[in-house]
N, C-alpha and C positions, 0 to 999 in steps of 0.2 A: 236615639242616644247621641249620635254624631251631630244631628241638627241642634240638639240642646247645647252641646259643647260649643258649637260655632256661635250660637246666639249668646251664650254666657261669655265667651271670649270677646265678642263684639261689645257687650255691655261694659265689661271691665276695661276694655281698651278705650272706650269713649270716656269713662270717668277718670281713668288714669291720665289721659291727655289733657283734660280740661279742669280737673279738680285735685290732682295730686299735690301734696305739700312736701317740702324738704324735711327729712328726718333730722331731729336735734337730739344729740346724745346726752345733753345736760339733764341731771336729776334734780336740778333746782327749779322749783315751780313757784317760789316766793311764798307769800302768805295770802292766798286767794280769799276774797270776800264773797264771791259769787260763783257757785259751782253747779254744773249740770251733770246729772248721771242718767244714762239711757239704758233702761232694762225692759224694753217693750217686747223682747223676744223670749222672755223667761216665763215658765208656767208658775202658778201660785206657789207651789212647794219650793221651787228653785229660788224665787224671790224672797220668801220668808226665811229660807236657810241662809240667804246671803245678806240679811239685815246687818250682820257684823260689819259689812263695808260701810253702810250709812253711819253706823255708830262710830267707826274709826275716823271718818271724815269730820264728824262733829266733835269728837274728842281732840283731834289734832287742830281743828280750826273752830273753836266754840262760837265765834261771832259770825261765821259765814252763813250765807243764805243758800240753802240746798234745794235745788229744783230737781224733781225726779220725773222722767217720762216713762210711763208704763203702758200696758195693753189692757183691753177689756177683760181678758182672762185672768189677770193677776192684780189689778188695781185694788180690789177689795181687801187685800192683805195689808195695805199701807195707807188706807184712807185717813186714819187718825195717828199715823206713826209720828212719834215725838221728834224723830230726827229729820223729818221732811218738812220744809217750809212751804213748798209749792208743788202741786201735783198736776200733771197733765196726762190724759189718757190718749194715746195715739191709736186711732181706729182707722184701719185701711179702708173700711167701708164708707167712711165719711170724707174721703179725700176729694170728692167732687162737690162737696157742700161748701159754697163760698164763705159762709159765716164761720164754719169750722176751720177752714184753711186759714182764715185771717187770724183766728185765735192761735193756731199752731205757729204761724209765722211770727206773731208777737212774742211767743215763748222763745222761739229760736233767736230772735233779734235782741234779746236781753244781753247785756255786756258781761259775758262770763270770762273769768280768768282761766278756768279749767273746765274741760268736758271729759268725762270718763265713761268708757263703754266696757263694763265687766263681761267676762265669759264664764260659763259653767260647763255645759256639755257640748256646746256648739258655738260657732261664730256666725253672727247675723250681719249680712250685708246691709239690710235696712237700717239697723241700729248704727252701723258705721257711717252710713250716708247721712243720717240725721245729725250725727256728731259733726260731720264735715260742713253741713249747711248751717250749723249753729254759729252764732257770733261769739266765738271763743278764741282767746289768744293761744291756748294750749289744748291739744287733743291727745288723750292717752288711750291707747288701744293695744290689742294683742298683735304681736308680730307673727306668732304661730301658736298652735294649741296641740300639745302632745306630739310635736314633730311635724304637724300638718300646717303648711303655709297659709297665712291669712291673705287671700288673694286681693283683698281690699285694704291691705295695710298702708298703702300709699295715701290713704285719707287721713292718717295720723302723723303728727310730728314727733311724738314720744311713744316709742314702741317697747313692748315687754314680751319676752318669750315666756309662754306659760307651758310648763311641762309637769304634769302630775304623775307621770309614770314612775318617777323616782320615789314617790310617796303614795303608793296605790291605796293605802288605807286612811289617808287624811280626810277629814270631814270637809264638806262643801263650805261650811261656815268659815273655816280657816282658809280654804282655797280661794274664796272670793276676794281675799285681801292681797293675793299675789300680784294683782294688776296695779296696786298702789303702794305696796311695801317699798319698792325701790325709791319712791319719792318721799319716804319718811312718814307715810300715813299708816297707822297700825292701831290695834287694840288687843287687850288680853281677854276681853269678854266676847265670846263667840255665840252667846245665846241669841235666839230670835227675840222679837219684841213686837207685841201688838197692844196698842193703848186702847182701853175701853173706858167710857165715861159713865156718868150716873144713869143715863137712859138705858145703856146696855146692861148695867147691873140690875136695874129695876126690871127689865124684861126677863133676865135670868131668874131673879128672885120670885117673880110671879109664876113662872113656869115651875120652879121647884116647889112652891107652896101648893100647887095643884096636885103634885104627885107624891109629896113627902109630908104627910099630915103629922107624923111623929118625928121629932128631932133626933131620936136615937138611931135612925136608919142611916146606913152608909149609902152614899149616892155614887153610882158607877155609870159612866157614859161609854158608849160604843160607837165606832164608825165602821160599819161592816162593808161599805162599798169601796170602790177604787176605779179610777179611769182605765187602768190596765188590768185586763182579766188575770194575768199571771200573778198579780199582786193581791188577789182576793182570797182570803182564807175561807174555807168551807163554811157555808151557812149552818150546816148541821153541827159543825164543831162549835161555832159561836153559840148555837142553841144549847148544846150539851154543857158548855162552859157556864152559861148563865144559869142553867138548871142546878148545876153543882154548887155554884155560889149561893143560890137561893136556898138550898138545903142546909148550908152550913153557916150563913151569915145573915144578919138583919139588913137586907139590901133593897134598894130601889134602883131600877134601870131606866135609862133613856137612850135613844138612838139619834144620832145627828145625820144629816144628809140633805139631799135636794131631790127634785123630781127624777133625776137620773138614777137615784138609788131606790126608787119607789118599789120595784119588784122585789129587791132583797129585803127591804123593810117590811113589806107586806107578808113575806114568807115567815119572818120571825114572829110577827104579830099573830098570824093565823095558827102557828104551830106551838107557840109558847103556852105553858100551863099557868102563866102568871101575867099580870098586867105589865106592859112595856110602853112607856111614853115615847113620843117622837118630837124632835125639835128640828123641823124641816124648813128649808128655804129661808133661813135666817141670815142676817148680816154676819160677816166674819167676826166683827167686834162683839156681837151678841153671843156667838158660839164660844169665843174666847172667854167672855165673862162667865158663861155657864160652866165651862170646864174648870175655870179657876175656883169655883165654889163646889167642885166635886171631890170625892175622896180617891177616885181612880178613873183613869181613862184608858181604853183599850182600842187599838185601831190597826188597820192594814197600813201598808206603806203607801201613803197618798197625801194630798195637800193638807187635809185636816190634821194629819199627824203633826205637821209643822205648826199649825195653829195651837194645838195642845202643847207643843214644845215650847211655846212662848210663855206658858204659865208655870207656876210652881207645883202644880198638881202632879202626883205620881202617875207615871204613864208607862204602858207596855205597848211596844210596836212590834207587829208580826211581819217578818220579812221572808221573801222568797228569792227571786232572781237578782234583786238589787243588793249591793254591798252595804250593809247597815253602818259600817264604819265611815262610809262616805255620807250617808243620808240620814241616819238616825238623829233625833234631837239630842242636844248636849245638855247635861245637867245632873245634879246629884240624885234626883228622883226619876231619871229617865232611863228606862230599860228596853232592851230589844231581845227578840228570840229569832234565831234563824238556824235551820238544820241543813238546808241545801238550797239549790235553785228552785226546788218545788216547794211552794209555801205550805202545802198540805202535809209535808213531812213533819211539820210542827204539830205535836199532839195536844189534845185538850189538857192532858196531865201536865205537859210542859208549861202551859200558860197558867193553869190553876195553881201549881206550886209557887209560882212567882206572885200570883195574887194573894196567896196565903201569907207569904212573908210581908207583903205591903200592908194588907188589911189587919194582920195580927199586931203589927207595930202601931197601926192607927188606933186600934181598940185599946191598947195599953195606955195610950196618951189621953184617952177620953175619961 
């Protein structure tokens, strides 16, 4: 541990000596035409929950060109995002590839008036360094996060203290704007946003046609996996919920997921007394298109929850250890259930009652 601290201090000392910039207290950033945002350290859910930042930039500067640097783990959520003009995937595994490095340098050498590095749950030295190496006149970053000093704050000239302890139940979609609000960049729309095109819709419609031969069926999607084990609701409970819905409503089910969810999906398929389709390893835009054409979507607290959150489809998110006021999707048809830090304290009846309310309203309108 001591060796790590010594190495860390040496690294910060080196960059402070050769790359530090003077802090500028001014909140005037002019009317930038070329803006860079670096979010390569965020997971998919974090990025989707923070689309409000991209929207705010475009609403404040409608004519600006917005470049977004992301990572291999989150870029799929913004491939067709209408607020992003140029997208670059920063992949640490390719940093020794000459062709890739040249493309990266070209992105950084664009003449940006402003570069912004947002923060959610942590501060990224890599993101801060990318900002410093960019050809930008102004660099906006965090001075501290919840009272913890940003050790690489010296890489920015415009610094913002981020402290969410004062508002512990604020949503990440709103928090993401704290880094730019002091500079007059804001929005009243905190919804996520995933744009899908004709091809994505066609893929979704072909899938629906295969499993829903009668138009009077209600289509319900489930995402039963999650990267974090404590965020996974019991598979037996999911199965019981589906059985109860099947008994009382004309429904068809499908499961979303990837190879990492194969074991969970296989369990449902083997133990269900009814046919359950699966929409696996699809593009995020295709998943969003399918959810948008569904009557209800139910999921754990995970990345796909935020994909569903970008649609108008009624949604139920099941939470355990995470605060849903921080992370649940925002919207009129967006619901969450949480009993405690143990996700399985949520009962089948808890979820079913909410399903009843949503589906009964849906059937009244048909």
